[in-house]
C-alpha positions as CSV (number, residue, x, y, z in Angstrom):
1,M,28.4,45.1,87.4
2,I,31.6,43.4,86.3
3,T,34.7,44.0,88.3
4,D,38.0,45.1,86.8
5,R,39.5,42.2,84.9
6,Q,42.9,41.5,83.4
7,D,43.2,39.5,80.3
8,I,45.6,36.4,80.3
9,Q,46.5,33.9,77.9
10,V,47.2,30.1,78.0
11,Q,48.8,28.0,75.3
12,I,48.5,24.2,75.0
13,D,50.9,22.7,72.5
14,G,52.3,19.4,71.4
15,E,52.7,17.2,68.3
16,G,49.8,17.7,66.0
17,I,47.8,19.9,68.4
18,H,45.4,22.3,67.1
19,L,41.4,22.9,67.7
20,E,40.4,19.9,66.0
21,T,42.7,17.4,67.6
22,L,42.4,18.6,71.1
23,S,39.5,17.3,72.8
24,L,37.0,19.5,74.8
25,R,37.6,17.3,77.8
26,D,41.2,18.0,77.8
27,L,40.8,21.7,77.2
28,T,38.3,21.7,80.1
29,E,40.4,19.9,82.6
30,Y,43.5,22.3,81.9
31,L,41.4,25.3,82.2
32,L,39.4,24.0,85.4
33,S,42.5,22.8,87.0
34,L,44.2,26.4,86.7
35,E,41.1,28.0,87.9
36,D,41.0,25.8,91.1
37,A,44.6,26.5,91.6
38,I,44.0,30.2,91.4
39,L,40.7,30.3,93.7
40,A,42.5,27.8,96.2
41,N,45.3,30.2,96.5
42,A,42.8,33.3,97.0
43,E,41.1,31.3,99.8
44,V,44.3,30.8,101.4
45,D,45.2,34.5,101.4
46,G,41.7,35.3,103.0
47,L,40.3,37.1,99.7
48,E,36.4,37.5,99.8
49,L,35.1,36.6,96.3
50,P,31.7,37.2,94.8
51,P,29.1,34.4,95.9
52,P,28.8,31.8,93.1
53,G,26.3,32.6,90.2
54,Q,26.8,36.4,90.5
55,Q,29.7,36.7,88.2
56,P,32.7,34.4,87.1
57,C,36.0,34.9,88.6
58,I,37.6,33.6,85.6
59,S,36.0,33.2,82.1
60,L,36.9,32.1,78.7
61,I,36.6,34.8,76.1
62,G,38.5,33.2,73.0
63,V,40.2,30.6,71.7
64,E,42.8,30.8,68.8
65,E,43.9,28.3,66.3
66,N,47.4,28.8,66.6
67,C,48.5,25.7,68.7
68,V,45.6,26.3,71.1
69,M,45.7,29.7,72.6
70,A,42.9,30.3,75.1
71,K,42.1,33.9,76.1
72,L,41.0,34.2,79.8
73,A,39.5,37.2,81.7
74,I,40.4,37.0,85.5
75,M,39.4,39.5,88.1
76,A,41.9,41.8,88.9
77,I,41.8,40.9,92.6
78,L,42.9,37.4,91.7
79,I,46.0,38.3,89.8
80,P,48.4,38.2,93.0
81,S,47.1,34.5,93.2
82,L,47.8,33.8,89.5
83,A,51.4,35.3,90.1
84,T,51.8,32.7,93.1
85,V,51.1,29.9,90.9
86,T,53.1,30.9,88.0
87,K,56.2,31.6,90.2
88,A,55.7,28.1,91.8
89,I,55.8,26.5,88.4
90,S,58.7,28.6,86.9
91,S,60.8,28.1,89.9
92,N,60.0,24.4,90.2
93,T,58.6,24.9,93.9
94,I,55.2,23.4,93.3
95,S,55.8,21.0,96.2
96,Q,56.0,24.1,98.5
97,L,52.4,25.5,97.6
98,P,49.7,24.8,100.3
99,E,48.1,21.4,99.5
100,S,44.6,22.9,98.4
101,V,46.7,24.8,95.4
102,R,49.3,22.2,94.9
103,M,46.8,19.6,94.0
104,P,45.3,21.1,91.1
105,V,48.5,22.3,89.6
106,T,49.7,18.7,90.1
107,K,46.7,17.6,88.0
108,I,47.9,20.1,85.2
109,V,51.4,18.5,85.4
110,Q,50.0,14.9,85.2
111,H,47.8,15.7,82.4
112,V,50.5,17.3,80.4
113,T,52.7,14.2,81.1
114,R,50.2,11.7,80.2
115,N,49.3,13.5,76.8
116,N,52.9,14.5,76.2
117,Q,51.9,18.2,75.7
118,T,53.0,21.5,76.9
119,F,50.9,24.1,78.8
120,R,52.1,27.6,79.2
121,I,50.8,30.6,81.0
122,E,51.9,33.8,79.4
123,A,53.7,36.4,81.4
124,I,52.0,39.6,82.5
125,P,55.1,41.9,83.3
126,Q,53.1,44.9,84.6
127,Q,51.4,42.8,87.1
128,N,54.4,40.8,88.1
129,V,53.2,37.8,86.8
130,S,56.0,35.6,85.4
131,A,55.6,33.2,82.3
132,A,55.2,29.5,83.6
133,V,55.7,26.4,81.3
134,I,54.7,23.0,82.3
135,T,56.3,20.1,80.4
136,P,56.4,16.5,81.2
137,E,59.9,16.9,82.6
138,L,58.5,19.0,85.3
139,M,56.9,16.1,86.9
140,Y,60.3,14.5,87.5
141,Q,62.0,17.9,88.5
142,C,59.3,18.7,91.1
143,Q,59.1,15.1,92.2
144,I,55.6,14.7,91.5
145,D,54.0,11.4,91.6
146,A,52.7,10.3,88.0
147,A,49.0,10.1,87.5
148,P,47.7,6.5,88.1
149,P,47.4,4.4,85.1
150,P,43.7,4.2,83.6
151,P,41.4,1.2,84.8
152,T,41.9,-1.9,82.5
153,R,38.9,-4.3,81.3
154,S,39.4,-8.0,81.1
155,E,37.2,-11.2,81.2
156,T,36.4,-11.7,84.9
157,T,34.4,-14.4,86.9
158,I,33.2,-13.6,90.6
159,Y,31.6,-15.6,93.1
160,G,29.6,-13.8,95.8
161,R,26.1,-12.9,97.2
162,C,23.5,-10.6,95.6
163,I,22.5,-8.1,98.2
164,S,20.5,-5.4,96.1
165,V,19.2,-5.0,92.6
166,G,17.8,-1.8,91.0
167,G,19.0,1.0,88.7
168,V,16.8,3.8,87.2
169,R,18.8,4.3,84.1
170,K,20.9,1.4,84.0
171,P,19.9,-2.2,85.6
172,Q,22.5,-2.9,88.3
173,A,23.0,-5.3,91.1
174,E,25.3,-5.2,94.2
175,I,27.5,-8.1,94.9
176,R,29.3,-8.9,98.0
177,L,32.3,-11.0,96.8
178,S,32.9,-14.3,98.7
179,S,36.6,-13.1,99.0
180,G,35.6,-10.1,101.1
181,G,36.0,-6.4,100.7
182,A,33.7,-3.9,99.7
183,P,30.6,-4.8,97.3
184,I,30.9,-4.2,93.7
185,K,28.4,-3.1,91.0
186,A,27.2,-5.8,88.5
187,Y,25.7,-4.2,85.4
188,G,23.5,-6.0,83.0
189,N,20.3,-6.1,81.0
190,E,16.9,-6.4,82.6
191,Q,16.7,-10.0,82.1
192,Q,20.0,-10.6,84.0
193,I,19.2,-8.2,86.7
194,R,15.7,-9.9,87.3
195,L,17.4,-13.1,87.6
196,L,19.7,-11.8,90.2
197,G,16.6,-10.3,91.9
198,H,15.2,-13.8,92.3
199,L,18.5,-14.8,93.9
200,I,18.6,-11.9,96.2
201,F,20.9,-13.1,99.5
202,D,22.0,-16.2,97.4
203,E,25.3,-17.1,96.5
204,V,25.9,-16.5,92.7
205,R,28.4,-16.9,89.8
206,I,28.9,-14.1,87.4
207,D,31.1,-14.1,84.3
208,G,31.5,-10.9,82.3
209,V,34.0,-8.0,81.7
210,G,35.6,-6.6,84.8
211,L,36.8,-3.0,85.4
212,W,40.0,-3.3,87.3
213,N,41.7,-0.2,88.9
214,M,45.5,0.0,88.6
215,P,47.9,-0.6,89.7
216,D,46.5,-2.8,92.5
217,W,44.0,-4.8,90.5
218,D,41.1,-3.7,92.6
219,L,37.8,-4.7,90.9
220,E,35.4,-1.8,90.6
221,S,32.5,-3.4,88.6
222,I,31.6,-5.9,86.0
223,E,29.4,-6.0,83.2
224,I,27.5,-9.2,83.2
225,T,27.6,-11.8,80.3
226,H,26.3,-14.7,82.3
227,V,24.9,-15.2,85.8
228,E,23.8,-18.5,87.5
229,A,23.0,-19.7,91.0
230,H,26.0,-20.9,92.8
231,P,25.0,-22.5,96.2
232,Y,27.5,-22.1,98.9
233,V,29.1,-25.6,100.0
234,S,30.9,-25.6,103.3
235,P,34.4,-27.3,103.4
236,V,32.9,-29.8,105.7
237,D,30.1,-30.7,103.3
238,A,32.4,-30.8,100.5
239,F,34.9,-33.2,102.2
240,N,31.8,-35.5,102.9
241,E,30.9,-35.3,99.1
242,L,34.4,-36.3,98.4
243,R,34.7,-39.3,100.7
244,S,31.3,-40.7,99.5
245,S,32.5,-40.4,95.9
246,S,36.2,-41.9,96.5
247,S,35.2,-45.3,98.0
248,S,37.0,-46.2,101.1
249,Y,39.9,-44.0,100.8
250,W,38.6,-41.4,103.4
251,K,36.8,-44.0,105.4
252,G,37.1,-43.4,109.1
253,V,38.4,-39.8,108.7
254,D,36.4,-37.1,110.6
255,A,35.8,-34.3,108.3
256,R,35.9,-31.5,111.0
257,T,38.9,-32.8,112.6
258,F,40.8,-33.1,109.3
259,I,39.9,-29.8,108.0
260,K,40.8,-28.1,111.5
261,K,44.3,-29.9,111.3
262,V,44.8,-28.5,108.0
263,R,43.9,-25.0,108.9
264,H,45.8,-24.8,112.1
265,G,48.6,-27.4,111.5
């Protein structure tokens, strides 16, 4: 049996916004974040909600073309939680919400700012739900950190040790970089990953297109264009090779002593 419900309306607006220009991903992100905020506040208030799968706490019952107006049906017991969220937005007090509620509201603000859009929750006067409008300016008024910039891709060369290969859907290898840090994923075709399999636990060089997380330039993964063995050469061996190829310049210089002096002064 469906419990008592209240209809609410949310509107997404912006330059050129209508149903054909607003992506399903954007619409979903807005509505899911609003649902997360309301349910999180209900949990903070100690409300007992139906188990998942029995009936939706909030459901989408229609979308209109004018700008983009989504009609939702929300359980009546969740109206106070909705009122708490809209009041915090309208009074610029998002930062005072409990963290579990503040985070999804912050996601809406960040999404609005990134897309230069407006997200509006219509008022329900008879239920003491005030109208709430989220604009890009709200991010600065409420001192909300901007969403991190999206990852960037660039040509990349890495050196490291192949520690595993596999991939059911997409051939991949795991590479522990010579520079240290957490292993990264290297994606390629079957031939490239098979080659890395033959080089398991060996040092390799991989050229490709790296996916870098901003703003710290942390390498997350690399799409392989070329892979080859790259045997590790210790500094001592490199010094000895240099000495043997440079006539008598390094004659009489002990490699280990020289390197230790360079490292420690």
